[in-house]
FIKOLVEX-833967 format. One record per atom (N, C-alpha, C): residue in one letter; atom name; y negated, x negated, z. Coordinates in nm, 2 decimals. Layout:
+---+----+--------+--------+--------+
! r !  a !      y !      x !      z !
+---+----+--------+--------+--------+
! a ! CA !      Y !      X !      Z !
...
+---+----+--------+--------+--------+
This chain:
+---+----+--------+--------+--------+
! r !  a !      y !      x !      z !
+---+----+--------+--------+--------+
! m !  N !  -3.46 !  17.22 !   7.36 !
! m ! CA !  -3.55 !  17.23 !   7.25 !
! m !  C !  -3.47 !  17.27 !   7.12 !
! l !  N !  -3.53 !  17.36 !   7.05 !
! l ! CA !  -3.47 !  17.41 !   6.93 !
! l !  C !  -3.48 !  17.31 !   6.81 !
! r !  N !  -3.37 !  17.28 !   6.76 !
! r ! CA !  -3.37 !  17.19 !   6.64 !
! r !  C !  -3.29 !  17.25 !   6.53 !
! d !  N !  -3.37 !  17.33 !   6.45 !
! d ! CA !  -3.31 !  17.41 !   6.34 !
! d !  C !  -3.38 !  17.37 !   6.21 !
! l !  N !  -3.31 !  17.31 !   6.12 !
! l ! CA !  -3.36 !  17.27 !   5.99 !
! l !  C !  -3.41 !  17.38 !   5.91 !
! d !  N !  -3.34 !  17.49 !   5.92 !
! d ! CA !  -3.38 !  17.61 !   5.84 !
! d !  C !  -3.51 !  17.67 !   5.89 !
! a !  N !  -3.52 !  17.67 !   6.03 !
! a ! CA !  -3.65 !  17.72 !   6.09 !
! a !  C !  -3.77 !  17.63 !   6.05 !
! l !  N !  -3.74 !  17.50 !   6.05 !
! l ! CA !  -3.85 !  17.41 !   6.01 !
! l !  C !  -3.89 !  17.43 !   5.86 !
! s !  N !  -3.79 !  17.45 !   5.78 !
! s ! CA !  -3.82 !  17.48 !   5.64 !
! s !  C !  -3.90 !  17.61 !   5.62 !
! v !  N !  -3.86 !  17.71 !   5.70 !
! v ! CA !  -3.94 !  17.84 !   5.69 !
! v !  C !  -4.08 !  17.81 !   5.74 !
! f !  N !  -4.10 !  17.74 !   5.85 !
! f ! CA !  -4.23 !  17.70 !   5.90 !
! f !  C !  -4.31 !  17.63 !   5.79 !
! a !  N !  -4.25 !  17.54 !   5.73 !
! a ! CA !  -4.32 !  17.46 !   5.62 !
! a !  C !  -4.36 !  17.55 !   5.51 !
! q !  N !  -4.28 !  17.65 !   5.47 !
! q ! CA !  -4.31 !  17.74 !   5.37 !
! q !  C !  -4.43 !  17.83 !   5.40 !
! v !  N !  -4.43 !  17.88 !   5.53 !
! v ! CA !  -4.54 !  17.96 !   5.58 !
! v !  C !  -4.67 !  17.88 !   5.58 !
! a !  N !  -4.66 !  17.76 !   5.62 !
! a ! CA !  -4.78 !  17.67 !   5.62 !
! a !  C !  -4.83 !  17.65 !   5.48 !
! e !  N !  -4.74 !  17.63 !   5.39 !
! e ! CA !  -4.78 !  17.60 !   5.25 !
! e !  C !  -4.85 !  17.72 !   5.19 !
! e !  N !  -4.78 !  17.84 !   5.21 !
! e ! CA !  -4.83 !  17.96 !   5.15 !
! e !  C !  -4.94 !  18.03 !   5.22 !
! r !  N !  -4.96 !  17.99 !   5.35 !
! r ! CA !  -5.06 !  18.06 !   5.44 !
! r !  C !  -5.04 !  18.21 !   5.45 !
! s !  N !  -4.91 !  18.25 !   5.43 !
! s ! CA !  -4.88 !  18.39 !   5.43 !
! s !  C !  -4.73 !  18.41 !   5.46 !
! f !  N !  -4.70 !  18.50 !   5.55 !
! f ! CA !  -4.57 !  18.54 !   5.58 !
! f !  C !  -4.50 !  18.61 !   5.46 !
! r !  N !  -4.58 !  18.70 !   5.40 !
! r ! CA !  -4.53 !  18.77 !   5.29 !
! r !  C !  -4.49 !  18.68 !   5.17 !
! a !  N !  -4.58 !  18.59 !   5.13 !
! a ! CA !  -4.56 !  18.50 !   5.02 !
! a !  C !  -4.44 !  18.41 !   5.05 !
! a !  N !  -4.43 !  18.36 !   5.18 !
! a ! CA !  -4.32 !  18.27 !   5.22 !
! a !  C !  -4.19 !  18.35 !   5.21 !
! a !  N !  -4.19 !  18.47 !   5.25 !
! a ! CA !  -4.07 !  18.56 !   5.25 !
! a !  C !  -4.03 !  18.58 !   5.10 !
! d !  N !  -4.12 !  18.61 !   5.02 !
! d ! CA !  -4.09 !  18.63 !   4.87 !
! d !  C !  -4.03 !  18.50 !   4.81 !
! r !  N !  -4.09 !  18.39 !   4.84 !
! r ! CA !  -4.05 !  18.26 !   4.79 !
! r !  C !  -3.91 !  18.23 !   4.84 !
! l !  N !  -3.88 !  18.26 !   4.96 !
! l ! CA !  -3.75 !  18.23 !   5.02 !
! l !  C !  -3.64 !  18.33 !   5.00 !
! g !  N !  -3.69 !  18.45 !   4.95 !
! g ! CA !  -3.59 !  18.56 !   4.92 !
! g !  C !  -3.54 !  18.63 !   5.04 !
! v !  N !  -3.62 !  18.64 !   5.14 !
! v ! CA !  -3.59 !  18.71 !   5.27 !
! v !  C !  -3.70 !  18.81 !   5.30 !
! t !  N !  -3.68 !  18.88 !   5.41 !
! t ! CA !  -3.78 !  18.98 !   5.45 !
! t !  C !  -3.89 !  18.91 !   5.52 !
! r !  N !  -4.01 !  18.98 !   5.53 !
! r ! CA !  -4.12 !  18.93 !   5.61 !
! r !  C !  -4.08 !  18.93 !   5.75 !
! s !  N !  -4.01 !  19.02 !   5.80 !
! s ! CA !  -3.96 !  19.03 !   5.93 !
! s !  C !  -3.87 !  18.91 !   5.97 !
! a !  N !  -3.79 !  18.87 !   5.88 !
! a ! CA !  -3.70 !  18.76 !   5.90 !
! a !  C !  -3.78 !  18.63 !   5.92 !
! v !  N !  -3.88 !  18.61 !   5.84 !
! v ! CA !  -3.97 !  18.50 !   5.85 !
! v !  C !  -4.04 !  18.50 !   5.98 !
! s !  N !  -4.10 !  18.61 !   6.02 !
! s ! CA !  -4.17 !  18.63 !   6.14 !
! s !  C !  -4.08 !  18.60 !   6.26 !
! q !  N !  -3.96 !  18.65 !   6.26 !
! q ! CA !  -3.87 !  18.62 !   6.37 !
! q !  C !  -3.83 !  18.48 !   6.38 !
! t !  N !  -3.81 !  18.41 !   6.27 !
! t ! CA !  -3.78 !  18.27 !   6.26 !
! t !  C !  -3.89 !  18.19 !   6.32 !
! i !  N !  -4.01 !  18.22 !   6.28 !
! i ! CA !  -4.13 !  18.14 !   6.34 !
! i !  C !  -4.14 !  18.17 !   6.49 !
! r !  N !  -4.12 !  18.29 !   6.53 !
! r ! CA !  -4.13 !  18.32 !   6.67 !
! r !  C !  -4.02 !  18.25 !   6.75 !
! r !  N !  -3.90 !  18.24 !   6.70 !
! r ! CA !  -3.79 !  18.17 !   6.77 !
! r !  C !  -3.82 !  18.02 !   6.77 !
! l !  N !  -3.88 !  17.96 !   6.67 !
! l ! CA !  -3.91 !  17.82 !   6.66 !
! l !  C !  -4.02 !  17.79 !   6.77 !
! e !  N !  -4.12 !  17.88 !   6.77 !
! e ! CA !  -4.23 !  17.86 !   6.87 !
! e !  C !  -4.18 !  17.87 !   7.01 !
! e !  N !  -4.09 !  17.96 !   7.04 !
! e ! CA !  -4.03 !  17.98 !   7.17 !
! e !  C !  -3.95 !  17.86 !   7.21 !
! g !  N !  -3.87 !  17.81 !   7.11 !
! g ! CA !  -3.79 !  17.70 !   7.14 !
! g !  C !  -3.86 !  17.57 !   7.17 !
! l !  N !  -3.98 !  17.55 !   7.10 !
! l ! CA !  -4.06 !  17.44 !   7.12 !
! l !  C !  -4.16 !  17.46 !   7.23 !
! g !  N !  -4.18 !  17.58 !   7.27 !
! g ! CA !  -4.27 !  17.61 !   7.38 !
! g !  C !  -4.42 !  17.59 !   7.35 !
! i !  N !  -4.45 !  17.61 !   7.22 !
! i ! CA !  -4.59 !  17.60 !   7.18 !
! i !  C !  -4.61 !  17.68 !   7.05 !
! a !  N !  -4.74 !  17.73 !   7.04 !
! a ! CA !  -4.78 !  17.81 !   6.92 !
! a !  C !  -4.80 !  17.72 !   6.81 !
! l !  N !  -4.74 !  17.75 !   6.69 !
! l ! CA !  -4.76 !  17.68 !   6.57 !
! l !  C !  -4.85 !  17.75 !   6.47 !
! v !  N !  -4.84 !  17.88 !   6.47 !
! v ! CA !  -4.91 !  17.96 !   6.37 !
! v !  C !  -5.01 !  18.05 !   6.43 !
! l !  N !  -5.13 !  18.06 !   6.37 !
! l ! CA !  -5.23 !  18.15 !   6.41 !
! l !  C !  -5.22 !  18.27 !   6.32 !
! r !  N !  -5.20 !  18.39 !   6.38 !
! r ! CA !  -5.18 !  18.51 !   6.30 !
! r !  C !  -5.30 !  18.60 !   6.32 !
! t !  N !  -5.36 !  18.65 !   6.21 !
! t ! CA !  -5.45 !  18.76 !   6.22 !
! t !  C !  -5.41 !  18.86 !   6.12 !
! t !  N !  -5.48 !  18.98 !   6.12 !
! t ! CA !  -5.44 !  19.08 !   6.03 !
! t !  C !  -5.47 !  19.04 !   5.88 !
! r !  N !  -5.56 !  18.95 !   5.86 !
! r ! CA !  -5.59 !  18.91 !   5.73 !
! r !  C !  -5.55 !  18.77 !   5.68 !
! s !  N !  -5.51 !  18.69 !   5.78 !
! s ! CA !  -5.47 !  18.55 !   5.73 !
! s !  C !  -5.38 !  18.49 !   5.83 !
! v !  N !  -5.32 !  18.38 !   5.78 !
! v ! CA !  -5.23 !  18.30 !   5.86 !
! v !  C !  -5.28 !  18.15 !   5.86 !
! g !  N !  -5.29 !  18.09 !   5.97 !
! g ! CA !  -5.33 !  17.95 !   5.97 !
! g !  C !  -5.24 !  17.88 !   6.07 !
! l !  N !  -5.26 !  17.75 !   6.08 !
! l ! CA !  -5.18 !  17.67 !   6.18 !
! l !  C !  -5.27 !  17.62 !   6.29 !
! t !  N !  -5.20 !  17.62 !   6.41 !
! t ! CA !  -5.27 !  17.56 !   6.53 !
! t !  C !  -5.27 !  17.41 !   6.51 !
! e !  N !  -5.34 !  17.34 !   6.60 !
! e ! CA !  -5.34 !  17.20 !   6.59 !
! e !  C !  -5.20 !  17.14 !   6.60 !
! a !  N !  -5.12 !  17.20 !   6.69 !
! a ! CA !  -4.98 !  17.15 !   6.70 !
! a !  C !  -4.90 !  17.18 !   6.57 !
! g !  N !  -4.93 !  17.30 !   6.51 !
! g ! CA !  -4.87 !  17.33 !   6.38 !
! g !  C !  -4.90 !  17.23 !   6.27 !
! e !  N !  -5.03 !  17.19 !   6.27 !
! e ! CA !  -5.07 !  17.09 !   6.17 !
! e !  C !  -5.00 !  16.96 !   6.19 !
! a !  N !  -4.99 !  16.92 !   6.32 !
! a ! CA !  -4.93 !  16.79 !   6.35 !
! a !  C !  -4.78 !  16.79 !   6.31 !
! l !  N !  -4.72 !  16.90 !   6.35 !
! l ! CA !  -4.57 !  16.92 !   6.31 !
! l !  C !  -4.55 !  16.91 !   6.16 !
! l !  N !  -4.63 !  16.99 !   6.09 !
! l ! CA !  -4.62 !  16.99 !   5.94 !
! l !  C !  -4.64 !  16.85 !   5.89 !
! a !  N !  -4.74 !  16.78 !   5.94 !
! a ! CA !  -4.76 !  16.64 !   5.89 !
! a !  C !  -4.64 !  16.55 !   5.91 !
! q !  N !  -4.57 !  16.57 !   6.02 !
! q ! CA !  -4.45 !  16.49 !   6.05 !
! q !  C !  -4.33 !  16.53 !   5.97 !
! i !  N !  -4.31 !  16.66 !   5.96 !
! i ! CA !  -4.18 !  16.71 !   5.90 !
! i !  C !  -4.19 !  16.72 !   5.74 !
! g !  N !  -4.31 !  16.74 !   5.69 !
! g ! CA !  -4.33 !  16.77 !   5.55 !
! g !  C !  -4.27 !  16.66 !   5.46 !
! p !  N !  -4.29 !  16.54 !   5.48 !
! p ! CA !  -4.23 !  16.43 !   5.39 !
! p !  C !  -4.08 !  16.43 !   5.40 !
! a !  N !  -4.03 !  16.45 !   5.52 !
! a ! CA !  -3.88 !  16.45 !   5.54 !
! a !  C !  -3.82 !  16.57 !   5.47 !
! l !  N !  -3.88 !  16.69 !   5.48 !
! l ! CA !  -3.83 !  16.81 !   5.41 !
! l !  C !  -3.83 !  16.79 !   5.26 !
! a !  N !  -3.94 !  16.73 !   5.21 !
! a ! CA !  -3.95 !  16.70 !   5.07 !
! a !  C !  -3.84 !  16.61 !   5.02 !
! e !  N !  -3.81 !  16.51 !   5.10 !
! e ! CA !  -3.71 !  16.41 !   5.06 !
! e !  C !  -3.57 !  16.48 !   5.06 !
! i !  N !  -3.54 !  16.57 !   5.16 !
! i ! CA !  -3.42 !  16.64 !   5.17 !
! i !  C !  -3.40 !  16.73 !   5.05 !
! t !  N !  -3.51 !  16.80 !   5.01 !
! t ! CA !  -3.51 !  16.89 !   4.90 !
! t !  C !  -3.48 !  16.81 !   4.77 !
! a !  N !  -3.55 !  16.70 !   4.75 !
! a ! CA !  -3.53 !  16.62 !   4.63 !
! a !  C !  -3.39 !  16.56 !   4.63 !
! a !  N !  -3.33 !  16.52 !   4.74 !
! a ! CA !  -3.19 !  16.47 !   4.74 !
! a !  C !  -3.10 !  16.58 !   4.70 !
! l !  N !  -3.12 !  16.70 !   4.75 !
! l ! CA !  -3.03 !  16.81 !   4.72 !
! l !  C !  -3.04 !  16.85 !   4.57 !
! d !  N !  -3.16 !  16.84 !   4.52 !
! d ! CA !  -3.18 !  16.88 !   4.38 !
! d !  C !  -3.12 !  16.77 !   4.28 !
! r !  N !  -3.11 !  16.65 !   4.33 !
! r ! CA !  -3.04 !  16.55 !   4.25 !
! r !  C !  -2.89 !  16.57 !   4.25 !
+---+----+--------+--------+--------+
């Protein structure tokens, strides 16, 4: 199983922005890099996390559950690093 904090952070950003482009802009990386990171995370976990259409990005049920579990921890890590 893939355990990559950076990938989880990218996933959380995509979930928050509901957009690969907006997440990429916020993270300062390319949209392709965000897409590849999400793809590798999904492959590593063996489950789809993000629903992609030509007009929108949403989360699967598994994606919503993962975000609910990792969101608070990522926020605490970010706050600790900011301090």
